[in-house]
C-alpha positions as CSV (number, residue, x, y, z in Angstrom):
1,X,55.2,14.5,-7.9
2,X,55.2,10.7,-8.7
3,X,58.6,10.7,-10.7
4,X,60.3,12.2,-7.5
5,X,60.0,8.8,-5.8
6,X,59.2,10.1,-2.4
7,X,56.8,12.4,-2.3
8,X,53.1,12.1,-1.4
9,X,50.4,11.8,-3.4
10,X,46.8,10.6,-3.2
11,X,44.8,9.2,-6.0
12,X,40.9,8.0,-5.9
13,X,39.0,5.9,-8.0
14,X,39.3,2.1,-9.5
15,X,43.0,0.8,-9.9
16,X,44.2,4.4,-8.1
17,X,47.5,3.7,-6.3
18,X,48.6,6.2,-3.4
19,X,51.8,7.3,-1.1
20,X,51.5,8.4,2.0
21,X,54.1,8.6,4.9
22,X,56.1,6.0,3.3
23,X,52.9,3.7,2.6
24,X,52.5,2.7,-1.3
25,X,48.9,1.4,-1.7
26,X,46.2,0.8,-4.4
27,X,42.7,0.4,-5.0
28,X,41.4,-2.6,-6.8
29,X,40.2,-2.1,-10.6
30,X,37.1,-3.9,-10.4
31,X,34.2,-1.9,-9.8
32,X,32.5,-4.8,-7.2
33,X,36.1,-5.4,-5.4
34,X,36.4,-1.2,-5.3
35,X,33.1,-1.3,-3.9
36,X,34.3,-3.6,-1.1
37,X,37.1,-2.0,-0.4
38,X,35.5,1.3,0.7
39,X,33.2,-0.9,2.8
40,X,36.1,-1.6,5.0
41,X,38.7,-3.5,3.4
42,X,40.4,-0.3,3.3
43,X,41.4,0.3,6.8
44,X,44.0,-2.6,6.5
45,X,47.2,-1.3,7.7
46,X,49.9,-1.3,5.2
47,X,53.5,-1.5,5.8
48,X,55.7,1.1,5.7
49,X,58.5,1.1,2.8
50,X,62.3,0.3,4.5
51,X,65.2,2.8,3.7
52,X,66.6,0.6,1.2
53,X,63.2,0.1,-0.5
54,X,62.8,4.1,-0.6
55,X,66.5,4.5,-2.3
56,X,65.5,2.2,-4.5
57,X,62.4,3.6,-5.3
58,X,63.7,7.0,-5.7
59,X,66.9,5.9,-7.8
60,X,64.7,4.2,-10.0
61,X,61.4,7.0,-10.8
62,X,64.3,9.9,-10.7
63,X,66.3,7.9,-13.8
64,X,63.2,8.3,-15.7
65,X,63.2,11.7,-15.6
66,X,65.0,14.1,-17.9
67,X,66.9,15.6,-14.8
68,X,68.2,12.3,-13.8
69,X,68.9,11.2,-10.1
70,X,69.6,13.8,-7.6
71,X,72.5,12.1,-5.3
72,X,72.3,15.4,-3.2
73,X,68.6,15.1,-2.2
74,X,68.7,11.4,-2.0
75,X,71.3,11.5,0.3
76,X,69.2,14.6,2.0
77,X,65.8,12.6,2.4
78,X,67.6,9.4,3.8
79,X,69.2,11.2,6.5
80,X,66.4,13.2,7.7
81,X,63.8,10.4,7.8
């Protein structure tokens, strides 16, 4: 799912990164900072990715796959959002 560039995913634990509702966020890598994050810092609001940033991410991620960039899917995703 990660390599599509636009499907949501959740990851948990130290240093894990997630992507939900056009918001990317990651958890601290150190155990002490992760504990603080879970206690309250994780409620911090993250900005949603702009259309331009989403297009860049989708392009970059899909070019890393065997099937390459699907321009129709990119166009469809950008017009629906």
